[in-house]
C-alpha positions as CSV (number, residue, x, y, z in Angstrom):
1,M,8.9,10.1,18.8
2,F,10.3,6.8,19.9
3,T,13.4,6.4,22.1
4,P,16.1,4.5,20.1
5,D,18.4,3.8,23.0
6,D,16.5,1.2,25.1
7,T,15.6,-2.4,24.4
8,I,12.2,-3.2,22.9
9,V,10.3,-6.4,22.6
10,A,7.2,-7.6,20.6
11,V,5.6,-10.6,19.0
12,A,6.8,-10.4,15.3
13,T,4.3,-12.9,13.9
14,P,0.5,-12.4,13.2
15,P,-2.0,-12.6,16.0
16,G,-3.7,-15.9,16.5
17,R,-2.7,-19.5,16.9
18,G,-0.1,-21.2,14.7
19,G,2.6,-23.8,14.7
20,L,5.3,-21.2,15.5
21,G,5.5,-17.7,16.8
22,V,8.4,-15.3,17.0
23,V,9.2,-12.8,19.8
24,R,11.8,-10.2,18.8
25,L,14.1,-8.3,21.1
26,S,16.2,-5.3,19.8
27,G,18.5,-2.9,21.6
28,P,21.6,-2.8,23.7
29,G,20.2,-5.1,26.3
30,A,18.8,-7.7,23.9
31,S,21.4,-10.4,24.7
32,T,21.3,-9.8,28.5
33,I,17.5,-9.9,28.6
34,A,17.4,-13.1,26.4
35,G,20.0,-14.6,28.8
36,A,17.6,-13.9,31.7
37,L,14.8,-15.8,30.0
38,L,16.8,-18.8,28.7
39,D,17.7,-21.8,30.8
40,R,21.4,-21.9,29.7
41,S,24.6,-20.7,31.2
42,E,26.5,-19.8,28.0
43,P,25.6,-16.8,25.7
44,L,24.0,-17.4,22.4
45,R,26.4,-17.9,19.4
46,P,25.9,-15.2,16.8
47,R,23.7,-16.3,13.9
48,H,23.4,-19.8,15.3
49,A,19.9,-21.3,16.1
50,T,20.0,-22.6,19.6
51,L,17.5,-25.0,21.2
52,A,16.7,-23.9,24.8
53,R,13.9,-23.5,27.3
54,I,12.2,-20.3,28.4
55,V,12.1,-20.2,32.2
56,D,10.1,-17.9,34.5
57,Q,12.6,-17.0,37.1
58,T,10.3,-14.4,38.7
59,A,8.4,-17.1,40.6
60,V,9.6,-18.5,43.9
61,V,10.5,-21.7,42.1
62,S,11.7,-21.4,38.4
63,I,9.0,-22.7,36.0
64,A,9.7,-23.8,32.5
65,V,7.4,-22.0,30.1
66,D,8.3,-23.4,26.6
67,Q,10.9,-25.0,24.5
68,V,12.2,-22.5,21.9
69,V,14.8,-21.8,19.3
70,A,16.8,-18.6,20.0
71,T,19.0,-16.8,17.5
72,S,21.3,-13.9,18.2
73,F,22.1,-11.2,15.6
74,P,24.8,-8.8,16.9
75,R,24.9,-5.3,15.7
76,P,25.3,-3.9,13.1
77,G,24.4,-7.0,11.0
78,S,20.8,-7.3,12.1
79,Y,17.5,-6.1,10.7
80,T,17.4,-3.1,13.0
81,G,21.2,-2.4,13.1
82,D,21.1,-3.0,16.9
83,D,21.7,-6.2,18.8
84,V,18.7,-8.5,18.0
85,V,17.6,-11.8,19.5
86,E,14.7,-13.7,18.0
87,I,12.9,-16.3,20.0
88,C,10.9,-18.8,18.0
89,A,8.4,-20.5,20.3
90,H,5.2,-22.5,19.8
91,G,2.5,-20.3,18.3
92,S,0.1,-20.1,21.2
93,P,-0.9,-16.5,22.0
94,V,-0.8,-17.3,25.7
95,L,2.8,-18.5,25.5
96,L,4.0,-15.6,23.3
97,S,2.3,-13.1,25.6
98,R,4.0,-14.8,28.6
99,I,7.5,-14.5,26.9
100,V,6.9,-10.8,26.2
101,T,5.8,-10.2,29.8
102,L,9.0,-12.0,31.1
103,A,11.1,-9.9,28.7
104,R,9.5,-6.7,30.0
105,A,10.1,-7.8,33.6
106,A,13.8,-8.3,32.7
107,G,14.1,-4.7,31.4
108,A,12.6,-4.5,27.9
109,R,10.0,-2.1,26.7
110,L,7.0,-3.1,24.5
111,A,7.7,-1.9,21.0
112,E,5.5,0.7,19.3
113,P,4.1,0.0,15.8
114,G,6.9,0.0,13.3
115,E,9.6,0.7,15.8
116,F,11.8,-2.2,14.6
117,T,11.8,-0.8,11.1
118,L,12.2,2.7,12.4
119,R,15.4,1.7,14.1
120,A,16.6,0.1,10.9
121,Y,16.0,3.4,9.2
122,L,17.7,5.4,12.0
123,N,20.7,3.1,11.9
124,G,21.0,3.5,8.1
125,R,20.0,-0.1,7.3
126,L,17.1,1.2,5.1
127,D,16.2,4.6,3.7
128,L,12.7,5.9,4.1
129,V,11.5,4.6,0.7
130,Q,12.6,1.1,1.6
131,A,11.2,1.3,5.1
132,E,7.7,2.2,3.6
133,A,8.1,-0.8,1.3
134,V,8.4,-3.1,4.3
135,A,4.9,-2.1,5.4
136,D,3.6,-2.4,1.8
137,L,5.0,-5.9,1.6
138,V,3.4,-6.9,4.9
139,E,0.1,-5.5,3.7
140,A,0.1,-6.9,0.2
141,V,-2.9,-9.0,-0.7
142,T,-2.0,-9.7,-4.4
143,P,1.2,-11.0,-6.0
144,L,1.4,-7.9,-8.0
145,Q,1.3,-5.7,-4.9
146,A,4.0,-7.8,-3.3
147,R,6.2,-7.5,-6.4
148,V,5.9,-3.7,-6.5
149,A,6.7,-3.5,-2.8
150,F,9.6,-5.9,-3.0
151,D,11.1,-4.0,-6.0
152,Q,11.0,-0.9,-3.8
153,L,12.5,-2.7,-0.8
154,E,15.3,-3.9,-3.1
155,G,16.1,-0.3,-3.9
156,T,15.0,0.1,-7.5
157,V,13.6,3.6,-6.6
158,T,16.3,4.4,-4.2
159,V,19.0,3.9,-6.8
160,R,17.3,6.2,-9.3
161,I,16.7,8.9,-6.6
162,R,20.4,8.8,-5.6
163,E,21.4,9.3,-9.2
164,L,19.1,12.3,-9.5
165,D,20.5,13.7,-6.3
166,R,24.1,13.2,-7.5
167,Q,23.4,15.1,-10.7
168,L,21.6,17.9,-8.8
169,F,24.4,18.1,-6.3
170,D,27.1,18.4,-9.0
171,L,25.2,21.2,-10.8
172,I,24.5,23.0,-7.6
173,A,28.1,22.8,-6.6
174,R,29.3,24.3,-9.9
175,L,26.7,27.1,-9.6
176,E,27.7,27.9,-6.1
177,A,31.3,28.0,-7.1
178,S,30.3,30.6,-9.8
179,L,28.9,32.8,-7.1
180,D,32.4,33.1,-5.6
181,F,33.4,34.8,-8.8
182,P,30.6,37.2,-9.6
183,A,32.6,39.1,-12.2
184,E,33.0,35.9,-14.2
185,G,29.2,35.1,-14.4
186,Y,28.6,31.4,-15.2
187,H,32.3,30.6,-15.0
188,F,32.1,27.0,-13.8
189,V,29.0,26.2,-15.9
190,E,27.5,28.1,-18.9
191,A,23.9,29.2,-18.8
192,G,23.1,27.1,-21.9
193,E,24.5,24.0,-20.2
194,V,22.4,24.6,-17.1
195,V,19.3,24.6,-19.2
196,V,20.3,21.3,-20.9
197,V,21.3,19.6,-17.6
198,V,18.3,20.7,-15.7
199,G,16.0,19.6,-18.6
200,A,17.6,16.2,-18.6
201,I,17.2,15.7,-14.8
202,R,13.6,16.9,-15.1
203,G,13.0,14.3,-17.8
204,Q,14.3,11.6,-15.5
205,V,11.9,12.7,-12.8
206,E,9.0,12.7,-15.2
207,A,10.0,9.2,-16.3
208,L,9.7,8.1,-12.7
209,L,6.2,9.7,-12.5
210,D,5.1,8.0,-15.7
211,G,2.6,5.3,-14.7
212,A,2.4,6.7,-11.2
213,A,-1.4,6.6,-11.2
214,R,-1.2,2.9,-12.2
215,G,1.3,2.3,-9.4
216,R,-0.9,3.9,-6.9
217,L,-3.9,1.9,-8.1
218,I,-1.8,-1.3,-7.6
219,R,-0.6,-0.3,-4.2
220,E,-3.8,1.1,-2.7
221,G,-6.3,-1.1,-4.5
222,C,-9.7,0.2,-5.5
223,Q,-13.4,-0.2,-4.7
224,V,-16.1,-1.4,-7.1
225,V,-19.7,-1.2,-6.2
226,I,-22.4,-3.5,-7.7
227,L,-25.7,-1.7,-8.3
228,G,-29.0,-2.4,-9.8
229,K,-32.7,-2.7,-9.0
230,P,-33.7,-5.5,-6.6
231,N,-33.6,-9.1,-7.7
232,V,-31.5,-8.7,-10.9
233,G,-28.7,-11.0,-9.6
234,K,-26.3,-8.6,-7.9
235,S,-25.5,-10.9,-5.0
236,T,-25.1,-13.9,-7.3
237,L,-22.8,-11.9,-9.6
238,F,-20.9,-10.7,-6.4
239,N,-20.4,-14.3,-5.4
240,Q,-19.2,-15.4,-8.8
241,L,-16.6,-12.6,-9.0
242,L,-15.3,-13.6,-5.6
243,G,-15.4,-17.4,-6.4
244,V,-17.0,-18.1,-3.0
245,V,-20.6,-17.8,-1.6
246,R,-20.3,-14.6,0.5
247,A,-23.6,-12.8,0.0
248,I,-27.0,-14.4,0.7
249,V,-29.0,-15.1,-2.4
250,T,-32.8,-15.7,-2.4
251,P,-35.7,-15.2,-4.9
252,V,-37.0,-12.5,-2.5
253,A,-36.5,-9.0,-3.8
254,G,-34.6,-6.8,-1.3
255,T,-32.7,-9.6,0.5
256,T,-29.5,-7.4,0.7
257,R,-30.2,-4.4,2.9
258,D,-26.7,-3.5,4.1
259,L,-23.4,-3.3,2.2
260,V,-21.5,-6.6,1.9
261,T,-17.8,-6.1,1.1
262,E,-14.9,-8.5,0.2
263,V,-11.5,-8.1,-1.3
264,T,-10.6,-10.1,-4.5
265,D,-7.6,-10.3,-6.7
266,L,-8.5,-9.0,-10.2
267,D,-5.4,-9.8,-12.3
268,G,-3.1,-8.3,-9.7
269,L,-5.4,-5.5,-8.5
270,A,-6.8,-5.6,-5.0
271,V,-10.4,-4.9,-5.6
272,T,-12.9,-4.3,-2.8
273,L,-16.2,-5.5,-4.2
274,V,-19.3,-4.0,-2.6
275,D,-22.7,-5.7,-2.9
276,S,-25.4,-3.2,-2.3
277,A,-29.1,-3.0,-1.7
278,G,-31.3,-2.7,-4.8
279,I,-31.9,0.9,-5.8
280,R,-35.6,1.7,-5.9
281,P,-38.0,3.9,-4.0
282,A,-37.7,2.5,-0.4
283,R,-40.7,0.7,1.2
284,D,-39.5,0.8,4.8
285,P,-36.8,2.6,6.9
286,V,-34.4,-0.3,6.7
287,E,-34.5,-0.4,2.9
288,E,-34.2,3.3,2.8
289,E,-31.0,3.1,4.8
290,G,-29.7,0.4,2.5
291,V,-30.4,2.4,-0.6
292,W,-28.7,5.5,1.0
293,R,-25.6,3.4,1.8
294,A,-25.5,2.1,-1.8
295,R,-25.4,5.6,-3.1
296,Q,-22.7,6.6,-0.6
297,A,-20.6,3.6,-1.7
298,L,-21.0,4.8,-5.3
299,G,-19.7,8.2,-4.3
300,V,-16.3,6.8,-3.3
301,A,-16.0,3.9,-5.7
302,S,-13.4,3.7,-8.4
303,A,-16.0,2.1,-10.7
304,A,-19.5,0.6,-10.7
305,V,-21.0,-2.6,-12.1
306,V,-24.6,-2.0,-13.1
307,V,-26.5,-5.2,-13.3
308,L,-29.6,-5.6,-15.6
309,D,-31.9,-8.5,-16.0
310,R,-32.4,-9.3,-19.7
311,T,-35.3,-11.7,-19.1
312,G,-37.8,-8.9,-18.2
313,P,-38.5,-5.5,-19.6
314,L,-36.3,-2.6,-18.6
315,A,-38.0,-0.9,-15.7
316,P,-37.8,2.8,-14.7
317,E,-35.5,1.7,-11.8
318,D,-33.1,0.3,-14.4
319,W,-33.0,3.6,-16.3
320,A,-32.6,5.5,-13.1
321,V,-29.5,3.5,-12.1
322,L,-28.0,3.9,-15.6
323,E,-28.6,7.6,-15.4
324,E,-27.2,7.9,-11.8
325,T,-24.0,6.0,-12.7
326,A,-23.4,7.9,-16.0
327,P,-20.7,10.2,-14.5
328,V,-18.6,7.4,-13.1
329,R,-16.5,4.6,-14.7
330,R,-18.8,1.6,-15.1
331,V,-19.5,-1.7,-16.7
332,V,-23.0,-2.8,-17.5
333,A,-23.4,-6.5,-16.8
334,V,-26.5,-7.8,-18.7
335,N,-27.4,-10.9,-16.6
336,K,-29.1,-14.2,-17.4
337,M,-27.6,-14.6,-20.9
338,D,-28.5,-18.3,-20.5
339,E,-32.2,-17.5,-20.8
340,P,-34.3,-15.9,-23.6
341,A,-33.9,-12.1,-23.8
342,S,-36.8,-9.6,-23.6
343,W,-34.8,-6.8,-25.1
344,A,-31.8,-6.1,-27.3
345,L,-28.5,-4.6,-26.2
346,E,-29.0,-1.8,-28.8
347,S,-31.9,-0.5,-26.7
348,L,-29.4,0.7,-24.0
349,G,-28.8,4.0,-25.8
350,L,-28.4,5.8,-22.5
351,A,-25.4,3.5,-21.6
352,A,-23.7,4.0,-25.0
353,G,-20.5,5.2,-23.3
354,A,-20.3,2.2,-20.9
355,A,-18.7,-1.2,-21.5
356,I,-21.5,-3.7,-21.9
357,V,-20.9,-7.4,-21.1
358,E,-23.4,-10.3,-21.2
359,V,-23.1,-12.8,-18.3
360,S,-24.9,-15.5,-16.5
361,A,-24.4,-15.1,-12.8
362,R,-26.0,-18.5,-12.3
363,T,-23.7,-20.5,-14.6
364,G,-20.6,-18.3,-14.6
365,E,-20.7,-17.8,-18.3
366,G,-19.2,-14.5,-19.5
367,F,-17.4,-13.8,-16.3
368,E,-13.9,-14.0,-17.8
369,G,-15.0,-11.2,-20.2
370,L,-16.5,-9.3,-17.3
371,R,-13.2,-9.5,-15.3
372,E,-11.2,-8.4,-18.3
373,T,-13.5,-5.5,-19.1
374,L,-13.6,-4.4,-15.5
375,R,-9.8,-4.5,-15.3
376,D,-9.5,-2.4,-18.5
377,V,-12.0,0.2,-17.1
378,L,-10.0,0.5,-13.8
379,T,-6.6,0.8,-15.5
380,D,-7.7,2.8,-18.6
381,G,-6.6,-0.1,-20.7
382,E,-3.0,0.0,-19.5
383,S,-1.0,-3.2,-19.0
384,L,-0.1,-4.4,-15.6
385,T,2.7,-6.5,-16.8
386,D,5.4,-3.9,-16.2
387,T,5.4,-2.8,-12.6
388,P,5.6,1.0,-12.2
389,P,8.6,2.4,-10.3
390,V,6.6,4.7,-8.1
391,A,3.4,3.7,-6.3
392,N,3.3,5.6,-3.0
393,S,1.2,8.8,-2.9
394,R,3.8,10.5,-0.7
395,H,6.6,9.7,-3.2
396,I,4.4,10.9,-6.1
397,G,3.7,14.2,-4.4
398,L,7.3,14.9,-3.6
399,L,8.5,13.9,-7.1
400,E,5.9,16.3,-8.5
401,R,7.4,19.0,-6.3
402,V,10.9,18.1,-7.7
403,A,9.6,18.4,-11.3
404,E,8.0,21.7,-10.6
405,A,11.1,23.1,-9.0
406,L,13.3,21.9,-11.9
407,G,10.9,23.4,-14.4
408,A,11.2,26.8,-12.6
409,A,15.0,26.5,-12.6
410,E,15.1,25.6,-16.3
411,E,13.0,28.6,-17.1
412,A,15.0,30.9,-15.0
413,A,18.3,29.8,-16.6
414,A,16.8,30.0,-20.1
415,T,15.7,33.6,-19.5
416,G,19.1,34.7,-18.2
417,A,18.2,35.0,-14.5
418,A,20.9,35.4,-11.9
419,E,22.5,32.2,-10.5
420,E,20.9,32.9,-7.1
421,F,17.4,32.4,-8.6
422,V,18.4,29.2,-10.4
423,L,20.1,27.9,-7.3
424,A,17.0,28.6,-5.1
425,D,14.8,26.4,-7.4
426,L,17.4,23.7,-7.6
427,Q,17.8,23.6,-3.8
428,R,14.0,23.3,-3.5
429,G,14.1,20.3,-5.8
430,R,16.9,18.7,-3.9
431,S,15.2,19.3,-0.5
432,A,12.1,17.4,-1.8
433,L,14.4,14.5,-2.8
434,D,15.9,14.5,0.7
435,E,12.5,14.4,2.2
436,L,11.5,11.5,-0.1
437,T,14.5,9.3,1.1
438,G,14.4,10.5,4.7
439,K,17.5,12.6,4.8
440,R,15.5,15.6,5.9
441,T,12.1,14.4,6.9
442,P,10.1,16.2,9.7
443,D,9.5,14.1,12.8
444,D,5.7,14.4,12.4
445,V,6.0,12.8,9.0
446,L,8.1,10.0,10.3
447,Q,5.6,9.5,13.2
448,H,2.7,9.2,10.7
449,I,4.6,6.8,8.4
450,F,5.7,4.4,11.1
451,E,2.5,4.4,13.2
452,Q,0.8,2.7,10.2
453,F,3.0,-0.4,10.7
454,C,1.9,-3.4,12.7
455,I,3.5,-4.0,16.1
456,G,6.5,-6.3,15.8
457,K,7.6,-4.9,12.5
């Protein structure tokens, strides 16, 4: 686990060149180390952006490195809750690396991934739910993902969890008080009231879980693989869905041998589109590998888009793909609707359970309908307008544990079980809530959560 008592440093902006880059210092020595880097005699004024120069004083003769803007955030009113200094420099990776090196020479340690946010959590600036939202916000690739993450960071889930915990604590306290007077039975709370209160709390937990699958889909995104026999327009359809030319398109059958992937925003869903090799009996080892990879992609995909060419007769390869994709969610895209058809849609009896959309990958006609249909297939027709309160799989699992424990407590109280049995189930539920917010979370769980962060955050 990380050491919270030393001073850490890292570049807090993304890798690569830019107009500006930020180096962040956090810890008890942040101001002292910043003072060793800056060419100024006076300390930084709190929350006051100060123009200064970074000077390398480790050389025989002091060398100016860059002109920067430095800002001091004294504890506890900083992001981490410790003393923080942020140095805004020019965005050259060489300059930023040099500043970090000088800070390390002055006594700072290079921050581990997520260590700044970990310190904010340890110092009580954020609970664990909000800390995880920071990572989700950084990783968001669609506006909907960002909105869900920001709601979580603002504490929408935290407030509801705290209210659940308050209600559980009150009930547990009354039951424990009853144990001090065994002759009185449920003296501080009647058995019937326990059933009602526990049932009400369980209902609130289940309300949080309502839409959890949709929330997880928004947060984690999904994968959609495009399948079909060679030369039916898979790569052209792939490019049209992306809105950019990403896959090579030629009249030669079998042009795509490997998987081509790209992430697109499908009405708020982060969808990883996979353009695959044409599925047919392979003619060489390279094509055989491409077909194998296409089938592997189908095995882990959330849905498939099966592309058929309406200008030629349905071949055995078409029927084979339709049969192979029958067990998964899918959309059948009947391509080349701008040209005369050789067969009617009604002939797709095998695909009767699939959504069928006519498109022209060449002109783009029908793609709005394809997007809407694909979104409905991925979300089971649920609206994405209202953001779900819970989207993190860890949160979902813990809330399910809470609901199970409360259900057991409700049943025990309803059947007249002793207070000890009811209390044991209620305590199990409250422990799961504590693990969710980070009050009682094992170190290995914290390590796993924060190591997913980028360095500098």
